[in-house]
A tleap script that builds the chain and sets N, CA, C and O, in Angstrom:
source leaprc.protein.ff14SB
mol = sequence {
  NMET LYS ILE TYR VAL GLY ASN MET SER TYR
  SER THR THR GLU ALA GLN LEU ARG THR ALA
  PHE GLU ALA PHE GLY ALA VAL GLU ASP VAL
  ALA VAL ILE ASN ASP ARG ASP THR GLY ARG
  PRO LYS GLY PHE ALA PHE VAL THR MET PRO
  ASN ALA GLN GLU ALA THR ALA ALA ILE ASN
  ALA LEU ASN GLU ALA ASP LEU GLY GLY ARG
  ASN VAL ARG VAL ASN GLU ALA ARG PRO LYS
  GLU ASP ASN ARG GLY GLY GLY GLY GLY GLY
  TYR GLY GLY GLY GLY GLY GLY GLY ARG ARG
  CTRP
}
set mol.1.N position { 20.721 9.181 5.181 }
set mol.1.CA position { 20.165 10.267 5.973 }
set mol.1.C position { 18.880 9.760 6.622 }
set mol.1.O position { 18.060 9.109 5.975 }
set mol.2.N position { 18.720 10.064 7.888 }
set mol.2.CA position { 17.515 9.673 8.609 }
set mol.2.C position { 16.509 10.817 8.522 }
set mol.2.O position { 16.841 11.976 8.771 }
set mol.3.N position { 15.274 10.470 8.165 }
set mol.3.CA position { 14.224 11.457 7.918 }
set mol.3.C position { 13.085 11.235 8.901 }
set mol.3.O position { 12.652 10.105 9.126 }
set mol.4.N position { 12.609 12.322 9.481 }
set mol.4.CA position { 11.456 12.288 10.384 }
set mol.4.C position { 10.196 12.569 9.579 }
set mol.4.O position { 10.165 13.492 8.765 }
set mol.5.N position { 9.157 11.771 9.807 }
set mol.5.CA position { 7.860 11.980 9.168 }
set mol.5.C position { 6.834 12.101 10.293 }
set mol.5.O position { 6.593 11.137 11.019 }
set mol.6.N position { 6.239 13.267 10.438 }
set mol.6.CA position { 5.295 13.497 11.522 }
set mol.6.C position { 3.922 13.881 11.016 }
set mol.6.O position { 3.721 14.072 9.817 }
set mol.7.N position { 2.983 13.992 11.931 }
set mol.7.CA position { 1.589 14.333 11.636 }
set mol.7.C position { 0.943 13.286 10.725 }
set mol.7.O position { 0.093 13.606 9.894 }
set mol.8.N position { 1.362 12.030 10.897 }
set mol.8.CA position { 0.848 10.952 10.049 }
set mol.8.C position { -0.509 10.481 10.539 }
set mol.8.O position { -0.839 10.603 11.719 }
set mol.9.N position { -1.283 9.944 9.620 }
set mol.9.CA position { -2.505 9.236 9.974 }
set mol.9.C position { -2.085 7.982 10.740 }
set mol.9.O position { -1.068 7.368 10.417 }
set mol.10.N position { -2.859 7.605 11.743 }
set mol.10.CA position { -2.518 6.421 12.520 }
set mol.10.C position { -2.619 5.141 11.697 }
set mol.10.O position { -2.121 4.092 12.108 }
set mol.11.N position { -3.261 5.228 10.538 }
set mol.11.CA position { -3.408 4.035 9.698 }
set mol.11.C position { -2.306 3.917 8.638 }
set mol.11.O position { -2.289 2.948 7.879 }
set mol.12.N position { -1.395 4.880 8.575 }
set mol.12.CA position { -0.311 4.820 7.600 }
set mol.12.C position { 0.630 3.667 7.934 }
set mol.12.O position { 1.058 3.512 9.077 }
set mol.13.N position { 0.944 2.862 6.921 }
set mol.13.CA position { 1.789 1.682 7.138 }
set mol.13.C position { 3.216 1.932 6.666 }
set mol.13.O position { 3.493 2.885 5.938 }
set mol.14.N position { 4.112 1.049 7.101 }
set mol.14.CA position { 5.500 1.118 6.645 }
set mol.14.C position { 5.567 0.940 5.137 }
set mol.14.O position { 6.376 1.591 4.476 }
set mol.15.N position { 4.735 0.073 4.585 }
set mol.15.CA position { 4.723 -0.163 3.131 }
set mol.15.C position { 4.328 1.102 2.371 }
set mol.15.O position { 4.915 1.406 1.333 }
set mol.16.N position { 3.344 1.837 2.876 }
set mol.16.CA position { 2.928 3.075 2.217 }
set mol.16.C position { 4.049 4.112 2.250 }
set mol.16.O position { 4.303 4.793 1.256 }
set mol.17.N position { 4.709 4.226 3.388 }
set mol.17.CA position { 5.825 5.166 3.495 }
set mol.17.C position { 6.951 4.779 2.549 }
set mol.17.O position { 7.507 5.628 1.852 }
set mol.18.N position { 7.284 3.494 2.529 }
set mol.18.CA position { 8.356 3.017 1.665 }
set mol.18.C position { 8.044 3.361 0.206 }
set mol.18.O position { 8.916 3.838 -0.520 }
set mol.19.N position { 6.814 3.120 -0.217 }
set mol.19.CA position { 6.417 3.422 -1.594 }
set mol.19.C position { 6.557 4.911 -1.898 }
set mol.19.O position { 7.070 5.286 -2.953 }
set mol.20.N position { 6.100 5.763 -0.970 }
set mol.20.CA position { 6.170 7.210 -1.184 }
set mol.20.C position { 7.619 7.679 -1.305 }
set mol.20.O position { 7.926 8.503 -2.166 }
set mol.21.N position { 8.512 7.168 -0.458 }
set mol.21.CA position { 9.898 7.616 -0.466 }
set mol.21.C position { 10.716 6.972 -1.580 }
set mol.21.O position { 11.660 7.585 -2.077 }
set mol.22.N position { 10.377 5.755 -1.982 }
set mol.22.CA position { 11.118 5.093 -3.058 }
set mol.22.C position { 10.944 5.802 -4.400 }
set mol.22.O position { 11.719 5.568 -5.328 }
set mol.23.N position { 9.938 6.660 -4.510 }
set mol.23.CA position { 9.775 7.451 -5.729 }
set mol.23.C position { 10.958 8.401 -5.919 }
set mol.23.O position { 11.163 8.926 -7.014 }
set mol.24.N position { 11.742 8.626 -4.848 }
set mol.24.CA position { 12.868 9.561 -4.907 }
set mol.24.C position { 14.219 8.877 -4.814 }
set mol.24.O position { 15.253 9.524 -4.982 }
set mol.25.N position { 14.227 7.567 -4.546 }
set mol.25.CA position { 15.496 6.851 -4.461 }
set mol.25.C position { 15.397 5.644 -3.547 }
set mol.25.O position { 14.313 5.235 -3.131 }
set mol.26.N position { 16.551 5.093 -3.250 }
set mol.26.CA position { 16.623 3.888 -2.420 }
set mol.26.C position { 16.229 4.186 -0.980 }
set mol.26.O position { 16.602 5.219 -0.423 }
set mol.27.N position { 15.474 3.276 -0.388 }
set mol.27.CA position { 15.077 3.376 1.010 }
set mol.27.C position { 15.712 2.214 1.755 }
set mol.27.O position { 15.506 1.051 1.409 }
set mol.28.N position { 16.476 2.539 2.769 }
set mol.28.CA position { 17.185 1.531 3.557 }
set mol.28.C position { 16.296 0.952 4.657 }
set mol.28.O position { 16.307 -0.255 4.901 }
set mol.29.N position { 15.518 1.829 5.326 }
set mol.29.CA position { 14.720 1.375 6.454 }
set mol.29.C position { 13.532 2.301 6.661 }
set mol.29.O position { 13.608 3.503 6.406 }
set mol.30.N position { 12.425 1.717 7.131 }
set mol.30.CA position { 11.233 2.480 7.491 }
set mol.30.C position { 10.778 1.975 8.853 }
set mol.30.O position { 10.650 0.767 9.055 }
set mol.31.N position { 10.532 2.885 9.787 }
set mol.31.CA position { 10.082 2.489 11.121 }
set mol.31.C position { 8.943 3.392 11.575 }
set mol.31.O position { 9.155 4.563 11.890 }
set mol.32.N position { 7.730 2.835 11.606 }
set mol.32.CA position { 6.593 3.543 12.181 }
set mol.32.C position { 6.686 3.324 13.692 }
set mol.32.O position { 6.791 2.186 14.149 }
set mol.33.N position { 6.649 4.398 14.456 }
set mol.33.CA position { 6.835 4.313 15.897 }
set mol.33.C position { 5.505 4.030 16.591 }
set mol.33.O position { 4.511 4.727 16.388 }
set mol.34.N position { 5.522 2.984 17.416 }
set mol.34.CA position { 4.325 2.580 18.155 }
set mol.34.C position { 4.482 2.886 19.638 }
set mol.34.O position { 5.592 2.906 20.170 }
set mol.35.N position { 3.350 3.124 20.295 }
set mol.35.CA position { 3.334 3.335 21.733 }
set mol.35.C position { 3.702 2.023 22.419 }
set mol.35.O position { 3.142 0.977 22.093 }
set mol.36.N position { 4.620 2.067 23.348 }
set mol.36.CA position { 5.091 0.822 23.961 }
set mol.36.C position { 4.027 0.178 24.836 }
set mol.36.O position { 4.061 -1.037 25.033 }
set mol.37.N position { 3.088 0.944 25.365 }
set mol.37.CA position { 2.050 0.373 26.225 }
set mol.37.C position { 0.874 -0.195 25.435 }
set mol.37.O position { 0.392 -1.289 25.729 }
set mol.38.N position { 0.414 0.556 24.425 }
set mol.38.CA position { -0.779 0.128 23.684 }
set mol.38.C position { -0.455 -0.605 22.393 }
set mol.38.O position { -1.288 -1.347 21.873 }
set mol.39.N position { 0.765 -0.400 21.865 }
set mol.39.CA position { 1.131 -1.011 20.592 }
set mol.39.C position { 0.569 -0.275 19.389 }
set mol.39.O position { 0.798 -0.683 18.250 }
set mol.40.N position { -0.164 0.806 19.630 }
set mol.40.CA position { -0.744 1.580 18.527 }
set mol.40.C position { 0.263 2.600 18.005 }
set mol.40.O position { 1.123 3.067 18.752 }
set mol.41.N position { 0.155 2.947 16.712 }
set mol.41.CA position { 1.059 3.962 16.143 }
set mol.41.C position { 0.912 5.296 16.862 }
set mol.41.O position { -0.177 5.672 17.296 }
set mol.42.N position { 2.045 6.011 16.979 }
set mol.42.CA position { 2.053 7.310 17.656 }
set mol.42.C position { 1.898 8.470 16.679 }
set mol.42.O position { 1.831 9.623 17.104 }
set mol.43.N position { 1.838 8.188 15.382 }
set mol.43.CA position { 1.626 9.257 14.411 }
set mol.43.C position { 2.902 9.810 13.810 }
set mol.43.O position { 2.877 10.855 13.159 }
set mol.44.N position { 4.028 9.120 14.018 }
set mol.44.CA position { 5.254 9.546 13.357 }
set mol.44.C position { 6.113 8.336 13.025 }
set mol.44.O position { 5.906 7.235 13.535 }
set mol.45.N position { 7.089 8.580 12.150 }
set mol.45.CA position { 7.947 7.492 11.684 }
set mol.45.C position { 9.306 8.048 11.305 }
set mol.45.O position { 9.509 9.261 11.237 }
set mol.46.N position { 10.234 7.127 11.058 }
set mol.46.CA position { 11.555 7.483 10.552 }
set mol.46.C position { 11.823 6.674 9.294 }
set mol.46.O position { 11.541 5.477 9.236 }
set mol.47.N position { 12.368 7.340 8.296 }
set mol.47.CA position { 12.748 6.700 7.045 }
set mol.47.C position { 14.234 6.965 6.853 }
set mol.47.O position { 14.689 8.099 6.998 }
set mol.48.N position { 14.988 5.923 6.528 }
set mol.48.CA position { 16.417 6.083 6.287 }
set mol.48.C position { 16.696 5.875 4.808 }
set mol.48.O position { 16.349 4.845 4.230 }
set mol.49.N position { 17.335 6.879 4.206 }
set mol.49.CA position { 17.736 6.807 2.795 }
set mol.49.C position { 19.254 6.974 2.738 }
set mol.49.O position { 19.788 7.932 3.297 }
set mol.50.N position { 19.960 6.050 2.066 }
set mol.50.CA position { 21.420 6.107 2.060 }
set mol.50.C position { 22.016 7.269 1.252 }
set mol.50.O position { 23.141 7.691 1.522 }
set mol.51.N position { 21.279 7.784 0.272 }
set mol.51.CA position { 21.788 8.850 -0.583 }
set mol.51.C position { 21.218 10.188 -0.108 }
set mol.51.O position { 20.005 10.392 -0.139 }
set mol.52.N position { 22.091 11.096 0.330 }
set mol.52.CA position { 21.652 12.379 0.884 }
set mol.52.C position { 20.908 13.237 -0.140 }
set mol.52.O position { 19.955 13.930 0.215 }
set mol.53.N position { 21.331 13.200 -1.403 }
set mol.53.CA position { 20.653 13.991 -2.437 }
set mol.53.C position { 19.231 13.503 -2.653 }
set mol.53.O position { 18.306 14.306 -2.774 }
set mol.54.N position { 19.054 12.194 -2.702 }
set mol.54.CA position { 17.714 11.622 -2.875 }
set mol.54.C position { 16.853 11.908 -1.648 }
set mol.54.O position { 15.662 12.192 -1.771 }
set mol.55.N position { 17.455 11.833 -0.478 }
set mol.55.CA position { 16.722 12.109 0.760 }
set mol.55.C position { 16.251 13.567 0.782 }
set mol.55.O position { 15.114 13.848 1.158 }
set mol.56.N position { 17.112 14.474 0.385 }
set mol.56.CA position { 16.746 15.895 0.350 }
set mol.56.C position { 15.614 16.132 -0.642 }
set mol.56.O position { 14.701 16.909 -0.365 }
set mol.57.N position { 15.666 15.471 -1.789 }
set mol.57.CA position { 14.597 15.593 -2.790 }
set mol.57.C position { 13.277 15.080 -2.209 }
set mol.57.O position { 12.228 15.689 -2.419 }
set mol.58.N position { 13.328 13.972 -1.488 }
set mol.58.CA position { 12.122 13.408 -0.874 }
set mol.58.C position { 11.554 14.360 0.179 }
set mol.58.O position { 10.343 14.572 0.243 }
set mol.59.N position { 12.428 14.927 0.995 }
set mol.59.CA position { 11.994 15.880 2.027 }
set mol.59.C position { 11.293 17.068 1.374 }
set mol.59.O position { 10.202 17.456 1.792 }
set mol.60.N position { 11.915 17.637 0.360 }
set mol.60.CA position { 11.355 18.814 -0.299 }
set mol.60.C position { 10.018 18.519 -0.967 }
set mol.60.O position { 9.117 19.358 -0.955 }
set mol.61.N position { 9.885 17.335 -1.548 }
set mol.61.CA position { 8.661 16.990 -2.259 }
set mol.61.C position { 7.531 16.550 -1.325 }
set mol.61.O position { 6.364 16.841 -1.588 }
set mol.62.N position { 7.865 15.858 -0.248 }
set mol.62.CA position { 6.827 15.255 0.589 }
set mol.62.C position { 6.421 16.086 1.804 }
set mol.62.O position { 5.383 15.815 2.407 }
set mol.63.N position { 7.220 17.096 2.180 }
set mol.63.CA position { 6.842 17.934 3.313 }
set mol.63.C position { 5.539 18.658 2.991 }
set mol.63.O position { 5.418 19.305 1.951 }
set mol.64.N position { 4.576 18.544 3.884 }
set mol.64.CA position { 3.239 19.127 3.747 }
set mol.64.C position { 2.395 18.455 2.662 }
set mol.64.O position { 1.332 18.964 2.308 }
set mol.65.N position { 2.852 17.320 2.131 }
set mol.65.CA position { 2.075 16.580 1.133 }
set mol.65.C position { 1.029 15.722 1.832 }
set mol.65.O position { 1.197 15.344 2.991 }
set mol.66.N position { -0.048 15.419 1.119 }
set mol.66.CA position { -1.105 14.563 1.649 }
set mol.66.C position { -0.659 13.112 1.569 }
set mol.66.O position { -0.368 12.596 0.490 }
set mol.67.N position { -0.611 12.471 2.709 }
set mol.67.CA position { -0.270 11.052 2.772 }
set mol.67.C position { -1.262 10.398 3.726 }
set mol.67.O position { -1.231 10.650 4.930 }
set mol.68.N position { -2.129 9.570 3.192 }
set mol.68.CA position { -3.130 8.913 4.023 }
set mol.68.C position { -4.172 9.865 4.586 }
set mol.68.O position { -4.733 9.616 5.652 }
set mol.69.N position { -4.433 10.958 3.872 }
set mol.69.CA position { -5.454 11.902 4.312 }
set mol.69.C position { -4.970 12.990 5.258 }
set mol.69.O position { -5.772 13.779 5.757 }
set mol.70.N position { -3.666 13.042 5.511 }
set mol.70.CA position { -3.109 14.087 6.382 }
set mol.70.C position { -1.902 14.726 5.700 }
set mol.70.O position { -1.170 14.067 4.961 }
set mol.71.N position { -1.710 16.006 5.957 }
set mol.71.CA position { -0.519 16.682 5.446 }
set mol.71.C position { 0.623 16.396 6.404 }
set mol.71.O position { 0.654 16.908 7.523 }
set mol.72.N position { 1.557 15.579 5.957 }
set mol.72.CA position { 2.647 15.144 6.826 }
set mol.72.C position { 3.755 16.190 6.879 }
set mol.72.O position { 3.924 16.984 5.953 }
set mol.73.N position { 4.496 16.176 7.963 }
set mol.73.CA position { 5.686 17.018 8.118 }
set mol.73.C position { 6.885 16.110 7.887 }
set mol.73.O position { 7.011 15.054 8.508 }
set mol.74.N position { 7.748 16.530 7.002 }
set mol.74.CA position { 8.914 15.715 6.659 }
set mol.74.C position { 10.152 16.586 6.740 }
set mol.74.O position { 10.231 17.626 6.085 }
set mol.75.N position { 11.129 16.162 7.550 }
set mol.75.CA position { 12.394 16.887 7.635 }
set mol.75.C position { 13.488 15.944 8.103 }
set mol.75.O position { 13.226 14.809 8.502 }
set mol.76.N position { 14.708 16.431 8.045 }
set mol.76.CA position { 15.827 15.620 8.506 }
set mol.76.C position { 15.682 15.383 10.002 }
set mol.76.O position { 15.416 16.310 10.768 }
set mol.77.N position { 15.857 14.138 10.407 }
set mol.77.CA position { 15.723 13.796 11.819 }
set mol.77.C position { 16.866 14.419 12.608 }
set mol.77.O position { 18.008 14.448 12.151 }
set mol.78.N position { 16.547 14.911 13.784 }
set mol.78.CA position { 17.561 15.452 14.681 }
set mol.78.C position { 17.971 14.362 15.652 }
set mol.78.O position { 17.169 13.484 15.970 }
set mol.79.N position { 19.196 14.402 16.122 }
set mol.79.CA position { 19.632 13.393 17.100 }
set mol.79.C position { 18.760 13.451 18.351 }
set mol.79.O position { 18.343 14.525 18.784 }
set mol.80.N position { 18.495 12.299 18.914 }
set mol.80.CA position { 17.686 12.221 20.119 }
set mol.80.C position { 18.451 12.881 21.263 }
set mol.80.O position { 19.631 12.610 21.487 }
set mol.81.N position { 17.740 13.758 21.983 }
set mol.81.CA position { 18.364 14.418 23.127 }
set mol.81.C position { 18.253 13.523 24.349 }
set mol.81.O position { 17.287 12.777 24.505 }
set mol.82.N position { 19.241 13.608 25.199 }
set mol.82.CA position { 19.210 12.840 26.433 }
set mol.82.C position { 18.361 13.612 27.434 }
set mol.82.O position { 18.837 14.549 28.075 }
set mol.83.N position { 17.103 13.212 27.561 }
set mol.83.CA position { 16.217 13.922 28.475 }
set mol.83.C position { 15.728 12.992 29.579 }
set mol.83.O position { 14.545 12.969 29.921 }
set mol.84.N position { 16.658 12.237 30.119 }
set mol.84.CA position { 16.313 11.329 31.207 }
set mol.84.C position { 16.142 12.055 32.524 }
set mol.84.O position { 15.955 11.420 33.561 }
set mol.85.N position { 16.201 13.341 32.498 }
set mol.85.CA position { 16.063 14.075 33.746 }
set mol.85.C position { 17.357 14.035 34.512 }
set mol.85.O position { 18.403 13.711 33.951 }
set mol.86.N position { 17.307 14.337 35.703 }
set mol.86.CA position { 18.512 14.328 36.505 }
set mol.86.C position { 18.335 15.305 37.620 }
set mol.86.O position { 17.255 15.865 37.811 }
set mol.87.N position { 19.343 15.502 38.322 }
set mol.87.CA position { 19.250 16.441 39.422 }
set mol.87.C position { 18.203 15.998 40.422 }
set mol.87.O position { 17.978 14.802 40.605 }
set mol.88.N position { 17.603 16.897 41.028 }
set mol.88.CA position { 16.587 16.546 42.014 }
set mol.88.C position { 17.252 15.961 43.239 }
set mol.88.O position { 18.174 16.556 43.797 }
set mol.89.N position { 16.818 14.871 43.633 }
set mol.89.CA position { 17.477 14.168 44.699 }
set mol.89.C position { 17.222 14.704 46.083 }
set mol.89.O position { 16.723 13.954 46.921 }
set mol.90.N position { 17.513 15.885 46.368 }
set mol.90.CA position { 17.433 16.371 47.743 }
set mol.90.C position { 16.009 16.506 48.246 }
set mol.90.O position { 15.047 16.338 47.496 }
set mol.91.N position { 15.896 16.801 49.479 }
set mol.91.CA position { 14.590 17.044 50.082 }
set mol.91.C position { 14.583 18.493 50.519 }
set mol.91.O position { 14.994 18.804 51.637 }
set mol.92.N position { 14.133 19.363 49.675 }
set mol.92.CA position { 14.248 20.788 49.913 }
set mol.92.C position { 13.613 21.283 51.185 }
set mol.92.O position { 12.960 20.528 51.906 }
set mol.93.N position { 13.795 22.469 51.439 }
set mol.93.CA position { 13.219 23.293 52.454 }
set mol.93.C position { 13.054 22.743 53.840 }
set mol.93.O position { 12.517 21.636 53.877 }
set mol.94.N position { 13.316 23.145 54.706 }
set mol.94.CA position { 13.172 22.742 56.095 }
set mol.94.C position { 11.866 22.894 56.690 }
set mol.94.O position { 11.399 22.831 55.553 }
set mol.95.N position { 11.293 22.973 57.094 }
set mol.95.CA position { 9.952 23.077 57.434 }
set mol.95.C position { 9.569 23.388 58.768 }
set mol.95.O position { 9.796 22.476 59.563 }
set mol.96.N position { 9.137 24.249 59.163 }
set mol.96.CA position { 8.647 24.746 60.401 }
set mol.96.C position { 8.448 23.765 61.509 }
set mol.96.O position { 9.287 23.801 62.409 }
set mol.97.N position { 7.602 23.005 61.586 }
set mol.97.CA position { 7.490 22.088 62.690 }
set mol.97.C position { 6.710 22.704 63.842 }
set mol.97.O position { 6.099 23.761 63.681 }
set mol.98.N position { 6.723 22.093 64.933 }
set mol.98.CA position { 5.866 22.396 66.082 }
set mol.98.C position { 5.977 23.799 66.649 }
set mol.98.O position { 6.543 24.703 66.035 }
set mol.99.N position { 5.433 23.946 67.809 }
set mol.99.CA position { 5.391 25.247 68.478 }
set mol.99.C position { 6.638 25.491 69.270 }
set mol.99.O position { 7.317 24.557 69.697 }
set mol.100.N position { 6.933 26.738 69.462 }
set mol.100.CA position { 8.071 27.080 70.317 }
set mol.100.C position { 7.522 27.713 71.567 }
set mol.100.O position { 6.686 28.614 71.496 }
set mol.101.N position { 7.957 27.277 72.654 }
set mol.101.CA position { 7.510 27.839 73.942 }
set mol.101.C position { 8.561 28.670 74.530 }
set mol.101.O position { 8.375 29.228 75.611 }
savepdb mol mol.pdb
quit
């Protein structure tokens, strides 16, 4: 199960997250998300746990818990929505233009 961890301190490391979640079971992967331009953490991460029961226990125990000085939000990750935009394209409205004689 993929778990979203939000409202994190920018100094929280993957190792700290792994330690916190391993208290509830096996952790397959930890990914702290960084800004692609600055390389700095964005304040959220994803943790993958292979056992759904252990993942649920971790979510219930760690949601709103203090981790690195902040109360983190922990819940099951939702699938990424395709928000690449779309539509648009045209050049709306016609526009008045000069004088009519």
